[in-house]
Backbone as CSV, one residue per row, in Angstrom:
resi,resn,N_x,N_y,N_z,CA_x,CA_y,CA_z,C_x,C_y,C_z
1,UNK,0.484,-4.619,8.318,1.350,-4.138,7.256,0.591,-4.238,5.942
2,UNK,0.549,-3.134,5.210,-0.088,-3.109,3.893,0.988,-3.160,2.823
3,UNK,0.580,-3.479,1.602,1.538,-3.439,0.500,0.857,-2.921,-0.748
4,UNK,1.693,-2.319,-1.598,1.238,-1.718,-2.848,2.392,-1.843,-3.845
5,UNK,2.081,-1.954,-5.124,3.109,-2.026,-6.156,3.191,-0.716,-6.923
6,UNK,4.401,-0.345,-7.308,4.617,0.870,-8.098,5.534,0.559,-9.275
7,UNK,5.141,0.996,-10.445,5.973,0.875,-11.626,5.959,2.193,-12.380
8,UNK,7.039,2.471,-13.070,7.044,3.699,-13.846,8.392,4.023,-14.432
9,UNK,9.392,3.950,-13.641,10.744,4.244,-14.097,11.641,3.082,-13.735
10,UNK,12.899,3.350,-13.735,13.882,2.339,-13.377,13.616,1.825,-11.962
11,UNK,13.618,0.525,-11.794,13.326,-0.012,-10.462,14.442,0.250,-9.459
12,UNK,15.642,0.546,-9.916,16.701,0.931,-8.970,16.343,2.263,-8.317
13,UNK,15.845,3.205,-9.134,15.427,4.509,-8.605,14.229,4.353,-7.682
14,UNK,13.232,3.630,-8.142,12.003,3.473,-7.369,12.281,2.796,-6.033
15,UNK,13.149,1.794,-6.039,13.532,1.109,-4.804,14.129,2.102,-3.808
16,UNK,15.085,2.895,-4.245,15.766,3.839,-3.355,14.799,4.883,-2.798
17,UNK,13.924,5.395,-3.628,12.969,6.423,-3.190,12.122,5.904,-2.038
18,UNK,11.570,4.707,-2.189,10.689,4.194,-1.146,11.452,3.665,0.063
19,UNK,12.675,3.183,-0.127,13.491,2.779,1.019,13.826,3.979,1.902
20,UNK,13.833,5.168,1.332,14.202,6.379,2.063,13.094,6.910,2.967
21,UNK,11.917,6.306,2.950,10.768,6.866,3.657,10.486,6.201,5.002
22,UNK,10.168,7.032,5.991,9.663,6.523,7.267,8.337,5.815,7.016
23,UNK,8.116,4.708,7.672,6.868,3.981,7.523,6.914,2.899,6.462
24,UNK,7.964,2.898,5.644,8.158,1.829,4.666,9.082,0.800,5.311
25,UNK,8.583,-0.403,5.443,9.330,-1.459,6.127,10.177,-2.305,5.182
26,UNK,9.703,-2.486,3.952,10.402,-3.347,2.997,10.054,-2.898,1.587
27,UNK,11.058,-2.931,0.707,10.840,-2.669,-0.710,11.424,-3.840,-1.479
28,UNK,10.574,-4.523,-2.242,11.016,-5.620,-3.095,11.135,-5.070,-4.516
29,UNK,12.310,-5.257,-5.116,12.588,-4.679,-6.424,12.628,-5.772,-7.490
30,UNK,11.928,-5.543,-8.582,11.934,-6.526,-9.664,10.983,-6.141,-10.767
31,UNK,10.114,-7.072,-11.146,9.171,-6.884,-12.238,7.789,-7.357,-11.806
32,UNK,6.762,-6.588,-12.182,5.379,-6.929,-11.863,4.602,-7.095,-13.164
33,UNK,3.665,-8.041,-13.149,2.710,-8.167,-14.250,1.307,-8.064,-13.682
34,UNK,0.386,-7.695,-14.549,-1.019,-7.573,-14.177,-1.827,-8.500,-15.082
35,UNK,-3.059,-8.133,-15.339,-3.923,-8.920,-16.209,-3.820,-8.387,-17.636
36,UNK,-4.207,-9.195,-18.596,-4.173,-8.805,-19.999,-4.978,-7.512,-20.204
37,UNK,-4.465,-6.600,-20.961,-3.299,-6.624,-21.832,-2.011,-6.159,-21.150
38,UNK,-2.005,-6.080,-19.838,-0.832,-5.615,-19.067,-0.148,-6.774,-18.357
39,UNK,-0.131,-7.935,-19.016,0.392,-9.144,-18.393,1.874,-9.388,-18.672
40,UNK,2.517,-8.488,-19.423,3.966,-8.585,-19.575,4.612,-7.973,-18.328
41,UNK,5.784,-8.474,-17.977,6.470,-7.965,-16.792,7.084,-6.601,-17.097
42,UNK,6.977,-5.700,-16.129,7.475,-4.342,-16.245,8.230,-4.003,-14.962
43,UNK,9.290,-3.214,-15.069,10.078,-2.858,-13.881,9.187,-2.209,-12.830
44,UNK,9.338,-2.671,-11.587,8.458,-2.188,-10.527,8.996,-2.604,-9.152
45,UNK,8.329,-2.116,-8.124,8.643,-2.494,-6.750,7.348,-2.810,-6.008
46,UNK,7.491,-3.618,-4.970,6.401,-3.828,-4.022,6.832,-3.151,-2.726
47,UNK,5.992,-2.247,-2.240,6.288,-1.473,-1.037,5.401,-1.977,0.103
48,UNK,6.049,-2.420,1.179,5.352,-2.842,2.398,5.425,-1.667,3.368
49,UNK,4.274,-1.180,3.827,4.260,0.030,4.640,3.286,-0.097,5.799
50,UNK,3.474,0.782,6.798,2.582,0.804,7.953,1.842,2.129,8.019
51,UNK,1.087,2.330,9.079,0.254,3.531,9.183,1.051,4.813,9.403
52,UNK,2.363,4.728,9.609,3.178,5.937,9.763,3.230,6.760,8.473
53,UNK,2.907,6.122,7.371,2.887,6.829,6.088,1.600,6.413,5.376
54,UNK,0.926,7.360,4.797,-0.347,7.065,4.151,-0.199,6.708,2.690
55,UNK,-1.191,6.014,2.177,-1.202,5.640,0.773,-1.159,6.874,-0.122
56,UNK,-1.830,7.949,0.275,-1.823,9.166,-0.542,-0.411,9.736,-0.680
57,UNK,0.359,9.733,0.399,1.744,10.226,0.340,2.576,9.335,-0.572
58,UNK,2.422,8.034,-0.443,3.186,7.110,-1.286,2.872,7.337,-2.767
59,UNK,1.597,7.477,-3.082,1.208,7.697,-4.482,1.714,9.040,-4.986
60,UNK,1.618,10.071,-4.159,2.112,11.388,-4.582,3.613,11.352,-4.860
61,UNK,4.354,10.682,-4.000,5.801,10.546,-4.208,6.075,9.765,-5.493
62,UNK,5.307,8.720,-5.715,5.479,7.931,-6.939,5.253,8.796,-8.183
63,UNK,4.183,9.570,-8.190,3.879,10.416,-9.348,4.940,11.493,-9.563
64,UNK,5.506,11.990,-8.472,6.529,13.038,-8.535,7.865,12.524,-9.074
65,UNK,8.161,11.244,-8.851,9.521,10.756,-9.093,9.688,9.884,-10.336
66,UNK,8.703,9.879,-11.203,8.899,9.244,-12.511,8.078,10.016,-13.549
67,UNK,8.253,9.676,-14.775,7.585,10.375,-15.869,6.123,9.908,-15.945
68,UNK,5.313,10.428,-15.044,3.936,9.953,-14.879,2.926,10.625,-15.809
69,UNK,3.380,11.561,-16.619,2.476,12.232,-17.560,2.911,12.028,-19.007
70,UNK,3.926,11.227,-19.233,4.517,11.077,-20.554,4.337,9.648,-21.070
71,UNK,3.641,9.496,-22.176,3.421,8.179,-22.790,4.566,7.865,-23.757
72,UNK,5.789,7.785,-23.239,6.958,7.562,-24.096,6.999,6.127,-24.642
73,UNK,7.930,5.892,-25.533,8.002,4.625,-26.267,8.456,3.433,-25.413
74,UNK,8.966,3.665,-24.213,9.463,2.573,-23.360,8.434,2.135,-22.309
75,UNK,7.163,2.430,-22.518,6.138,2.122,-21.520,5.927,0.632,-21.282
76,UNK,6.325,-0.238,-22.206,6.225,-1.676,-21.930,7.199,-2.073,-20.821
77,UNK,8.404,-1.535,-20.891,9.415,-1.848,-19.874,9.189,-1.036,-18.599
78,UNK,8.713,0.187,-18.757,8.510,1.108,-17.630,7.040,1.548,-17.571
79,UNK,6.159,0.605,-17.295,4.726,0.905,-17.220,4.450,1.796,-16.018
80,UNK,3.791,2.923,-16.242,3.421,3.813,-15.140,2.148,3.263,-14.513
81,UNK,2.304,2.687,-13.311,1.161,2.007,-12.700,1.265,1.969,-11.178
82,UNK,0.086,1.862,-10.564,-0.041,1.507,-9.158,-0.763,0.168,-9.163
83,UNK,-0.134,-0.839,-8.574,-0.693,-2.190,-8.541,-1.295,-2.453,-7.165
84,UNK,-2.573,-2.812,-7.146,-3.228,-3.079,-5.866,-3.325,-4.579,-5.623
85,UNK,-3.269,-4.945,-4.350,-3.366,-6.335,-3.911,-4.765,-6.663,-3.407
86,UNK,-5.490,-5.647,-3.001,-6.841,-5.796,-2.473,-7.777,-4.995,-3.369
87,UNK,-8.754,-5.661,-3.974,-9.679,-4.990,-4.899,-10.381,-3.801,-4.259
88,UNK,-10.526,-3.818,-2.929,-11.158,-2.697,-2.223,-10.319,-1.423,-2.305
89,UNK,-9.040,-1.541,-2.630,-8.150,-0.375,-2.715,-8.219,0.330,-4.069
90,UNK,-8.778,-0.319,-5.075,-8.771,0.246,-6.437,-9.410,1.633,-6.483
91,UNK,-10.607,1.769,-5.955,-11.314,3.048,-6.000,-10.566,4.121,-5.212
92,UNK,-10.022,3.752,-4.067,-9.251,4.698,-3.257,-8.056,5.227,-4.048
93,UNK,-7.335,4.337,-4.708,-6.156,4.726,-5.493,-6.571,5.637,-6.650
94,UNK,-7.656,5.282,-7.346,-8.136,6.116,-8.446,-8.531,7.504,-7.952
95,UNK,-9.165,7.566,-6.795,-9.556,8.873,-6.230,-8.333,9.705,-5.863
96,UNK,-7.318,9.073,-5.285,-6.092,9.792,-4.914,-5.420,10.358,-6.167
97,UNK,-5.285,9.541,-7.197,-4.648,10.014,-8.435,-5.474,11.141,-9.053
98,UNK,-6.795,11.009,-9.046,-7.661,12.057,-9.575,-7.522,13.358,-8.810
99,UNK,-7.482,13.267,-7.500,-7.314,14.457,-6.648,-5.975,15.132,-6.932
100,UNK,-4.904,14.335,-7.011,-3.578,14.887,-7.283,-3.503,15.490,-8.687
101,UNK,-4.202,14.893,-9.651,-4.230,15.443,-11.008,-4.854,16.835,-11.005
102,UNK,-5.922,17.008,-10.243,-6.555,18.334,-10.142,-5.647,19.329,-9.436
103,UNK,-5.070,18.916,-8.306,-4.192,19.809,-7.528,-2.973,20.243,-8.324
104,UNK,-2.435,19.336,-9.125,-1.190,19.603,-9.848,-1.421,19.984,-11.310
105,UNK,-2.691,20.094,-11.710,-3.038,20.382,-13.108,-2.251,19.476,-14.047
106,UNK,-2.296,18.172,-13.738,-1.521,17.189,-14.491,-2.448,16.152,-15.117
107,UNK,-2.037,15.646,-16.254,-2.760,14.565,-16.913,-1.947,13.287,-16.715
108,UNK,-2.138,12.629,-15.582,-1.377,11.416,-15.274,-1.816,10.266,-16.164
109,UNK,-0.844,9.549,-16.697,-1.124,8.356,-17.482,-1.031,7.100,-16.624
110,UNK,-0.740,7.270,-15.367,-0.539,6.161,-14.427,-1.811,5.324,-14.324
111,UNK,-1.650,4.034,-14.554,-2.783,3.115,-14.521,-2.927,2.493,-13.128
112,UNK,-4.140,2.137,-12.783,-4.432,1.430,-11.541,-4.789,0.008,-11.952
113,UNK,-3.900,-0.939,-11.606,-4.015,-2.308,-12.101,-3.945,-3.330,-10.969
114,UNK,-4.624,-4.454,-11.145,-4.493,-5.517,-10.146,-3.129,-6.194,-10.251
115,UNK,-2.555,-6.509,-9.116,-1.303,-7.256,-9.073,-1.586,-8.699,-9.477
116,UNK,-0.723,-9.258,-10.325,-0.862,-10.660,-10.685,0.364,-11.478,-10.317
117,UNK,1.559,-10.986,-10.665,2.761,-11.792,-10.443,3.963,-10.875,-10.240
118,UNK,4.995,-11.420,-9.614,6.203,-10.648,-9.313,7.427,-11.532,-9.495
119,UNK,8.471,-10.952,-10.036,9.786,-11.599,-10.136,10.806,-10.694,-9.459
120,UNK,11.457,-11.208,-8.451,12.490,-10.467,-7.733,13.731,-10.334,-8.612
121,UNK,14.387,-9.188,-8.555,15.608,-8.971,-9.314,16.739,-9.817,-8.738
122,UNK,17.834,-9.941,-9.477,19.020,-10.668,-9.018,19.597,-9.983,-7.787
123,UNK,20.172,-10.763,-6.902,20.724,-10.256,-5.648,21.705,-9.104,-5.865
124,UNK,22.531,-9.178,-6.916,23.538,-8.138,-7.133,22.925,-6.788,-7.512
125,UNK,21.635,-6.742,-7.880,20.979,-5.475,-8.207,20.033,-4.992,-7.114
126,UNK,19.806,-5.803,-6.102,18.938,-5.383,-5.002,19.678,-4.392,-4.115
127,UNK,18.933,-3.467,-3.509,19.527,-2.415,-2.663,20.606,-1.662,-3.419
128,UNK,20.347,-1.398,-4.670,21.320,-0.828,-5.590,21.917,0.469,-5.058
129,UNK,21.088,1.381,-4.615,21.564,2.671,-4.110,22.308,2.503,-2.788
130,UNK,21.759,1.718,-1.905,22.381,1.527,-0.589,23.774,0.914,-0.683
131,UNK,23.994,0.078,-1.681,25.285,-0.603,-1.825,26.404,0.341,-2.248
132,UNK,26.082,1.348,-3.068,27.116,2.274,-3.530,26.469,3.544,-4.077
133,UNK,26.245,4.510,-3.186,25.593,5.768,-3.551,26.440,6.620,-4.492
134,UNK,27.712,6.276,-4.648,28.612,7.074,-5.483,28.676,6.611,-6.928
135,UNK,27.978,5.528,-7.264,27.961,5.088,-8.661,27.406,6.227,-9.526
136,UNK,27.926,6.370,-10.739,27.435,7.438,-11.611,25.912,7.402,-11.793
137,UNK,25.321,6.222,-11.949,23.873,6.123,-12.113,23.147,6.703,-10.902
138,UNK,23.644,6.404,-9.720,23.020,6.902,-8.488,23.114,8.422,-8.404
139,UNK,24.291,8.957,-8.687,24.477,10.406,-8.611,23.639,11.132,-9.657
140,UNK,23.545,10.565,-10.852,22.848,11.220,-11.952,21.332,11.058,-11.894
141,UNK,20.860,9.888,-11.502,19.429,9.593,-11.601,18.690,9.508,-10.269
142,UNK,19.308,8.922,-9.272,18.604,8.714,-8.005,18.712,9.927,-7.090
143,UNK,19.897,10.505,-6.955,20.069,11.651,-6.050,19.127,12.818,-6.347
144,UNK,18.919,13.204,-7.620,17.968,14.302,-7.875,16.542,13.971,-7.411
145,UNK,16.143,12.728,-7.521,14.805,12.330,-7.074,14.712,12.364,-5.556
146,UNK,15.756,11.924,-4.883,15.783,11.992,-3.413,15.766,13.449,-2.947
147,UNK,16.469,14.317,-3.658,16.463,15.749,-3.325,15.049,16.314,-3.467
148,UNK,14.355,15.921,-4.518,12.985,16.409,-4.747,12.038,15.962,-3.633
149,UNK,12.152,14.713,-3.188,11.235,14.281,-2.125,11.621,14.870,-0.775
150,UNK,12.915,15.099,-0.561,13.324,15.769,0.696,12.735,17.177,0.764
151,UNK,12.725,17.862,-0.375,12.220,19.228,-0.431,10.726,19.273,-0.114
152,UNK,9.964,18.352,-0.659,8.514,18.387,-0.497,8.014,17.565,0.696
153,UNK,8.714,16.506,1.042,8.257,15.575,2.083,9.329,15.382,3.150
154,UNK,10.002,16.447,3.528,11.147,16.392,4.429,11.003,15.489,5.639
155,UNK,9.920,15.592,6.373,9.749,14.811,7.594,9.495,13.338,7.299
156,UNK,9.068,13.022,6.105,8.798,11.629,5.732,10.083,10.895,5.331
157,UNK,11.154,11.649,5.033,12.383,11.056,4.535,13.342,10.776,5.689
158,UNK,13.891,9.596,5.669,14.833,9.173,6.722,16.111,10.031,6.647
159,UNK,16.653,10.353,7.805,17.866,11.159,7.836,19.115,10.329,7.523
160,UNK,19.029,9.012,7.645,20.183,8.153,7.400,20.267,7.668,5.956
161,UNK,19.536,8.312,5.073,19.512,7.852,3.683,20.178,8.864,2.777
C-alpha cells in the first residue's frame, strides 16, 4: 500500500473525491505541514492506495478538482500541493505534473513538497460527504466535482458513491 498527500481545496471535498475511487483504500482528512516555509498546517488528505489506481491518475484527478492554477489569497489555508512520503517519488510527481501541464496547456501552481506532519480532523467532520450527501455544502461543492471525475474517469469511480 502506497500513500500520498493532497492539498488544495476544502478537505471535505478532497476526502470525498478520493474516497470515490477504486484502488483507494483509506483517506485521512485533516491538515498537513511540510518544511519551511511551508511548515504551517494546510487543509489536506492522505490517500492510501494500491496498484489498481496509478499515481498519475490520482494526481490528474487532484489537479482537476481544485483551483490548481490560481494563486488566490487563501493559499495558506488551501495550499495546492502534492506531499510525498518517499523522497524517491519527488521526481516522478514533478514529471507527472509537468506532463499534465503540457497536455492541458495549464500553468499549475501545485507544489511538490515533503510530508512532515499531519493532524486528523475532528470525528464529526470525517467522512463528511458519506454521512449526509444532501447537505447544501455537499450538493453545491462536492457533487459537481464528483460529476467531473465520473465524466473523465468513469471506470475509476465507484458505483456506490
